[in-house]
C-alpha positions in Angstrom: -31.4 -48.0 -23.2 -28.4 -45.7 -22.6 -25.1 -46.5 -24.4 -21.6 -45.4 -24.2 -18.6 -45.3 -26.7 -15.3 -46.6 -26.1 -12.5 -45.3 -28.3 -8.9 -46.2 -28.9 -6.8 -44.5 -31.6 -3.7 -45.3 -33.5 -2.0 -42.2 -34.6 0.7 -42.5 -37.4 3.0 -39.5 -37.7 5.8 -39.0 -40.3 8.8 -38.2 -38.6 11.0 -35.1 -39.5 14.1 -36.7 -41.2 15.5 -35.9 -44.3 16.3 -39.6 -45.3 14.1 -42.8 -44.9 14.2 -45.2 -42.0 16.3 -47.8 -43.6 18.2 -46.2 -46.3 19.3 -42.9 -47.6 16.7 -42.3 -50.0 14.7 -39.0 -49.4 11.9 -38.8 -47.0 10.6 -35.5 -48.3 6.9 -35.1 -49.4 6.1 -34.6 -53.2 8.2 -35.6 -56.1 7.6 -37.4 -59.3 6.5 -40.9 -58.6 9.2 -43.8 -57.9 11.7 -41.1 -57.8 12.9 -41.5 -54.0 13.4 -45.3 -54.4 16.4 -47.6 -54.0 17.0 -51.2 -54.2 16.5 -51.3 -50.3 13.2 -49.4 -50.1 11.7 -51.2 -52.9 12.2 -54.5 -51.5 15.1 -56.1 -53.9 16.8 -59.4 -52.4 19.9 -59.1 -50.6 19.4 -55.6 -49.6 20.2 -54.8 -45.9 18.8 -52.3 -43.7 20.8 -49.5 -41.8 18.8 -47.7 -39.2 18.6 -44.1 -39.3 19.8 -42.7 -36.1 17.5 -39.5 -36.0 14.3 -41.7 -36.4 15.3 -43.3 -33.0 16.0 -39.6 -31.5 12.7 -38.4 -32.6 11.2 -41.7 -31.2 12.5 -41.1 -27.8 11.6 -37.4 -28.0 7.9 -38.1 -28.9 7.7 -40.7 -26.0 9.4 -38.2 -23.5 6.8 -35.5 -24.7 3.9 -37.8 -24.1 5.0 -38.9 -20.6 6.2 -42.4 -21.7 8.6 -44.6 -20.3 11.7 -45.2 -22.7 13.0 -48.5 -23.4 16.6 -48.6 -23.0 16.7 -51.7 -25.4 14.5 -51.6 -28.3 14.2 -53.7 -31.3 12.5 -54.1 -34.8 10.4 -57.0 -35.8 8.8 -58.1 -39.1 4.9 -57.8 -39.5 3.8 -60.3 -42.1 1.0 -59.4 -44.7 0.6 -58.9 -48.4 -0.6 -55.8 -50.3 0.5 -54.7 -53.4 2.3 -51.4 -52.1 4.3 -53.4 -49.5 7.2 -54.7 -51.5 8.5 -57.2 -49.2 5.2 -58.5 -48.1 6.2 -57.6 -44.6 6.4 -54.2 -42.7 9.5 -53.5 -40.3 8.0 -52.2 -37.1 8.2 -52.9 -33.3 6.2 -55.4 -31.1 8.1 -56.9 -28.5 10.2 -53.7 -27.3 8.6 -50.6 -28.8 10.8 -47.4 -28.1 8.2 -45.9 -25.5 5.5 -47.3 -23.2 2.8 -46.5 -20.6 2.4 -42.7 -21.4 -0.3 -40.3 -20.4 -1.7 -37.3 -22.5 -4.0 -34.6 -20.5 -6.7 -33.2 -22.9 -9.5 -30.7 -21.9 -12.9 -30.6 -23.7 -16.2 -29.0 -22.3 -16.7 -31.6 -19.9 -13.3 -30.6 -18.1 -9.9 -32.3 -18.2 -9.2 -36.0 -18.6 -5.9 -38.0 -18.7 -5.7 -40.3 -21.9 -3.3 -43.3 -21.6 -0.7 -44.1 -24.4 0.1 -47.7 -24.4 3.1 -47.6 -26.7 4.9 -45.5 -29.0 6.6 -47.7 -32.0 8.7 -46.6 -34.7 8.0 -48.3 -38.1 8.5 -47.8 -42.0 5.3 -46.7 -44.2 4.0 -48.7 -47.2 3.9 -47.4 -50.6 0.9 -45.6 -52.2 -1.7 -47.3 -54.7 -2.6 -44.9 -57.3 -6.1 -45.9 -59.2 -6.3 -44.6 -62.4 -10.1 -44.8 -63.6 -9.6 -43.9 -67.1 -7.3 -46.8 -68.1 -9.0 -49.3 -65.3 -5.5 -49.9 -63.7 -3.8 -49.4 -60.3 -0.2 -48.4 -60.2 2.1 -48.2 -57.4 4.4 -45.1 -56.0 7.0 -46.3 -53.9 8.4 -42.9 -52.9 6.5 -43.2 -49.3 8.1 -46.7 -49.0 10.3 -46.6 -45.7 9.4 -43.2 -44.9 10.0 -43.0 -40.9 6.8 -43.2 -38.8 5.8 -43.1 -35.2 2.6 -45.0 -34.3 0.9 -43.8 -31.2 -1.3 -46.2 -29.7 -3.7 -44.9 -26.8 -5.6 -47.2 -24.6 -9.5 -47.0 -24.9 -10.1 -43.9 -22.8 -12.1 -41.7 -25.4 -15.8 -41.6 -25.5 -16.7 -38.9 -28.0 -15.8 -37.1 -31.0 -15.1 -34.2 -29.1 -12.5 -35.9 -27.0 -10.9 -37.6 -30.0 -10.2 -34.1 -31.4 -8.9 -32.8 -28.2 -6.5 -35.6 -28.2 -5.4 -35.2 -31.5 -4.9 -31.5 -31.4 -2.9 -31.8 -28.2 -0.4 -34.3 -29.8 -0.1 -32.2 -32.8 0.7 -29.2 -30.4 3.3 -31.3 -28.6 5.0 -33.1 -31.5 5.2 -30.1 -33.6 6.7 -28.1 -30.6 9.4 -30.7 -30.2 9.9 -30.8 -34.1 9.0 -34.4 -34.1 6.8 -34.1 -37.0 4.9 -31.2 -39.0 1.5 -33.4 -38.4 0.3 -31.9 -41.6 -2.9 -34.0 -41.9 -3.8 -32.7 -45.5 -0.3 -34.0 -46.7 -0.9 -37.4 -44.8 2.1 -36.9 -42.1 -0.5 -37.4 -39.4 -3.1 -40.1 -40.0 -5.3 -41.6 -37.6 -7.0 -45.2 -37.2 -10.2 -45.1 -35.0 -11.2 -48.3 -33.1 -14.7 -47.9 -31.9 -17.3 -50.0 -29.8 -20.4 -49.2 -28.0 -21.7 -50.9 -24.8 -24.8 -50.4 -22.5 -23.6 -47.7 -19.9 -22.3 -49.0 -16.9 -21.1 -52.2 -18.4 -17.5 -53.4 -18.2 -17.7 -55.6 -21.2 -16.3 -54.0 -24.2 -18.6 -54.1 -27.5 -17.8 -55.5 -30.9 -14.8 -53.3 -32.3 -14.6 -51.7 -35.9 -11.7 -50.0 -37.0 -11.8 -47.2 -39.7 -8.5 -46.5 -41.3 -6.2 -43.5 -42.1 -8.5 -40.7 -41.2 -6.8 -37.4 -42.2 -9.0 -34.7 -41.2 -10.5 -33.8 -38.0 -13.9 -33.0 -39.5 -14.1 -36.4 -41.2 -12.9 -38.0 -38.1 -15.6 -36.2 -36.4 -18.3 -37.4 -38.8 -17.2 -40.8 -38.9 -17.2 -41.3 -35.3 -20.9 -39.9 -35.1 -22.1 -42.2 -38.0 -20.4 -45.3 -36.4 -21.8 -44.7 -33.1 -25.5 -44.4 -34.6 -24.7 -47.5 -36.7 -23.7 -49.6 -33.7 -26.6 -48.2 -31.7 -28.9 -48.8 -34.4 -27.7 -52.5 -34.7 -28.0 -53.4 -31.2 -31.5 -52.0 -30.5 -33.2 -52.8 -33.7 -31.2 -55.8 -35.1 -30.4 -53.9 -38.5 -27.2 -55.9 -38.9 -24.9 -58.3 -37.1 -22.0 -56.3 -35.8 -18.6 -58.1 -36.6 -15.1 -57.2 -35.9 -13.9 -55.6 -38.8 -12.0 -52.9 -40.9 -14.0 -50.1 -42.4 -13.6 -47.6 -44.9 -15.2 -44.0 -44.3 -16.3 -42.1 -47.6 -16.7 -38.5 -46.4 -18.8 -37.6 -49.6 -21.2 -40.1 -49.0 -21.1 -39.8 -45.1 -20.7 -43.6 -44.5 -18.6 -46.1 -43.6 -18.1 -49.4 -45.7 -16.8 -52.7 -44.7 -13.3 -53.3 -46.3 -11.9 -56.7 -44.6 -12.3 -58.9 -41.4 -10.2 -57.1 -38.7 -6.9 -59.1 -38.1 -5.5 -60.2 -34.6 -1.8 -59.8 -33.7 -1.6 -63.6 -34.3 -2.4 -63.2 -38.3 0.4 -60.8 -38.5 3.0 -63.3 -37.3 5.3 -61.0 -35.8 8.8 -62.1 -35.2 12.2 -60.3 -34.5 13.9 -59.0 -37.6 17.2 -60.9 -37.7 18.4 -57.9 -40.2 18.3 -55.3 -37.8 20.4 -55.3 -34.3 18.7 -54.4 -30.9 19.1 -50.6 -30.2 20.8 -50.2 -26.8 20.0 -46.6 -25.5 22.7 -45.7 -23.0 22.5 -42.9 -20.3 24.6 -40.5 -22.0 22.1 -40.9 -25.3 18.8 -40.6 -23.2 20.4 -37.7 -21.3 21.0 -35.8 -24.5 17.5 -36.2 -25.8 16.0 -35.4 -22.6 17.9 -32.0 -22.1 16.8 -30.9 -25.6 13.0 -31.1 -25.1 11.4 -27.8 -25.5 9.2 -26.0 -23.0 5.7 -27.2 -23.1 3.1 -24.8 -24.9 1.0 -24.0 -21.8 4.2 -23.4 -19.8 5.5 -21.0 -22.7 2.1 -19.3 -22.5 2.3 -18.9 -19.0 5.8 -17.3 -18.9 4.8 -14.9 -21.8 1.7 -13.6 -20.0 3.2 -13.4 -16.3 6.6 -12.3 -16.9 6.6 -10.5 -20.6 3.3 -9.0 -19.9 1.7 -10.3 -23.0 -2.0 -10.8 -23.4 -3.6 -14.0 -23.3 -4.5 -13.8 -26.7 -1.2 -12.6 -27.9 0.7 -15.6 -26.2 -2.0 -18.0 -27.6 -1.2 -17.2 -31.2 2.6 -17.4 -30.2 2.4 -20.8 -28.9 0.9 -22.2 -31.9 4.3 -22.8 -33.2 7.6 -23.4 -32.0 9.0 -21.6 -34.8 7.1 -18.3 -33.8 8.3 -18.7 -30.2 11.7 -19.2 -31.1 11.7 -16.1 -33.4 9.7 -13.9 -30.8 12.4 -14.8 -28.0 15.3 -13.9 -30.3 13.9 -10.8 -31.4 13.0 -9.7 -27.7 16.6 -10.3 -26.7 17.7 -7.7 -29.4 15.1 -5.1 -28.9 13.7 -5.6 -25.6 10.1 -5.0 -26.3 7.9 -8.2 -26.2 4.8 -6.3 -27.2 6.5 -4.7 -30.2 7.8 -8.0 -31.3 4.6 -9.9 -30.8 2.7 -7.3 -33.0 5.2 -7.6 -36.0 4.9 -11.4 -35.6 1.0 -11.8 -35.3 0.5 -9.0 -38.2 3.3 -8.4 -40.5 4.9 -11.7 -40.4 1.8 -13.7 -40.7 0.8 -11.7 -43.7 4.2 -12.6 -45.4 3.2 -16.3 -44.6 0.1 -16.1 -45.6 1.2 -14.4 -49.3 3.8 -17.0 -49.7 1.4 -19.7 -48.8 3.4 -20.7 -45.9 2.4 -22.5 -42.7 3.3 -20.9 -39.3 6.0 -23.9 -38.7 7.6 -22.7 -41.8 8.6 -19.4 -40.5 12.2 -19.2 -40.7 13.7 -15.9 -40.3 16.4 -14.3 -38.3 14.9 -13.2 -34.9 17.8 -11.1 -34.5 17.2 -9.3 -37.4 13.8 -8.8 -36.6 14.7 -7.6 -33.5 17.2 -5.0 -35.1 14.4 -4.0 -37.6 12.1 -3.2 -34.9 14.9 -1.0 -33.2 15.3 0.7 -36.4 11.7 1.7 -36.5 11.4 2.6 -32.7 14.4 5.0 -33.0 12.7 6.7 -35.9 15.3 5.8 -38.6 13.3 3.8 -40.7 9.6 4.4 -41.4 6.7 1.8 -40.8 6.1 1.8 -44.6 9.8 1.2 -45.8 10.1 -1.5 -42.5 7.8 -3.7 -44.4 9.8 -3.9 -47.5 12.8 -4.5 -45.2 10.9 -7.4 -43.7 10.2 -8.7 -47.1 14.0 -8.9 -47.5 14.6 -10.5 -43.9 12.1 -13.2 -45.5 14.2 -13.9 -48.2 17.5 -14.2 -46.1 18.7 -10.3 -45.5 20.4 -10.6 -41.9 21.6 -6.9 -41.5 18.5 -4.5 -41.8 20.7 -1.4 -40.7 22.9 -2.2 -43.9 20.1 -3.1 -46.2 18.3 0.0 -45.4 21.1 2.6 -46.3 21.9 0.8 -49.4 18.1 1.0 -50.4 17.8 4.5 -49.4 15.5 3.9 -46.5 17.1 5.6 -43.8 14.9 8.4 -42.5 16.3 12.1 -43.5 15.2 15.1 -41.2 16.5 17.5 -43.6 14.0 20.2 -43.3 15.1 22.0 -46.4 14.8 19.0 -48.6 11.1 18.3 -46.9 10.0 21.6 -47.1 10.9 21.8 -51.0 8.9 18.5 -51.4 6.1 19.9 -49.3 5.8 23.0 -51.4 5.8 21.1 -54.8 2.8 19.0 -53.7 0.9 21.8 -52.1 1.6 24.4 -55.4 0.1 21.2 -57.4 -3.1 20.4 -55.6 -4.7 23.7 -54.5 -8.2 22.0 -54.5 -6.9 19.7 -51.5 -5.5 23.1 -49.7 -9.1 24.7 -50.0 -10.7 21.7 -49.0 -8.8 21.4 -45.7 -9.3 25.0 -45.1 -13.1 24.6 -45.7 -12.9 22.0 -42.8 -12.3 18.7 -44.6 -10.0 17.2 -42.4 -9.3 14.3 -45.0 -8.0 16.6 -47.3 -4.9 17.3 -45.1 -3.9 13.3 -45.3 -4.5 13.3 -48.8 -1.5 15.9 -49.1 0.5 14.1 -46.4 0.1 10.7 -48.1 1.4 12.6 -51.5 4.3 14.1 -49.5 5.3 10.8 -48.0 5.1 8.8 -51.4 7.4 11.9 -52.9 9.6 11.4 -49.8 9.8 7.5 -50.3 8.6 7.3 -46.8 12.2 8.7 -45.4 10.8 11.3 -43.3 9.8 11.4 -39.5 5.9 11.5 -39.9 5.7 14.1 -37.0 8.3 16.6 -38.4 6.5 16.4 -42.1 2.9 16.9 -40.5 4.2 20.1 -38.6 5.6 21.6 -41.5 3.0 20.7 -44.1 0.6 22.5 -41.7 2.5 25.5 -41.9 2.7 25.1 -45.6 -0.8 24.8 -46.0 -1.5 27.7 -43.4 0.5 30.1 -45.8 -1.0 28.8 -49.1 
């Protein structure tokens, strides 16, 4: 018998805010345990929540980026369950009137394009983190993450393979990063995924027994977990190896297996009810229009514009649209120097090298596009050598905003004083007669060795064409 897989996802993304959803504590990743905590977010009695407006802004932005309808009146509710990392024994979330509903995301796989429906997007607070200490056989709680703002994106069960799930998650990550909703760094837990999966006979309209795998935080682990779980379900249906039950399971990526955690709760188990401490939020036309007008171009729209109007290659345009930060820097630099091809080469080559050296992600590029454009003009006009331009780029990464002034202070402006250049050339040639003889014997590389020595003596402050011409003349006379 042939079977088909039915998958729905619940994707949690941490919102890009400085503070938490209901208090002013820092929402930034890292820090000492229990350092970003106050009486409000660790559940002390009598503390009342105050909604962070930026959270609502980002919730609306996420909804609009995913083609959702925005609920103009959105409310918060209490989701009751006990767990040690949840200090109030309930989570403040949205159930009755989430911020966004009825969306659609288009994905593309080897089987073509497909639309994945979004049931809803709701804002909620994160729980804390349990830290298990095997040495002392104890478990401690870190409340830093408590009340960090999340958006949960709930899809309809429209996915049918691990390939589609990965394409969907990559599409979400691209759109949310582009809109600065979240950095979606799965390795830091700012994008996590619950996989709801069932298997049924091909052509059947009846859903099979559903299992949920919690808090998956890498695409490779998600792929392996789905493939394992599908095989487990089919084996159970065909061979009766086990009785499938609705449950929550934990994926062990080292062992390559999933393990039962607890029976899957239903909505009734959570006893949702409106949170009387958080007033309904009314989104008027002015607020809605402000968020809608702030939305960025979609990545594919930018890519098409870069190729068709700016003459970039498909590859270069694809590299740029991986990050909104790259695109913003690119466009600002183009306005200054008017040379899109030069700008993309600097970004893809030199800027990315600096990011890698500093162990920074593409989204962490935070340099002045205007300064980069001015640097490119200096190079194209022959005022600064390419070698020294890289040193100026490092200064731009450190906050330098005036490349021309910096180049003058550091002595990087190219000098075409032929008298000074000829003096350096003569000194180098006289000190290396072997390279001179090698060149005259037909070894072209010997000339480049002399050229490099001259350029080092001149600290790169020389037009390479002038230097080469004068060097050839000097070598011929030697």
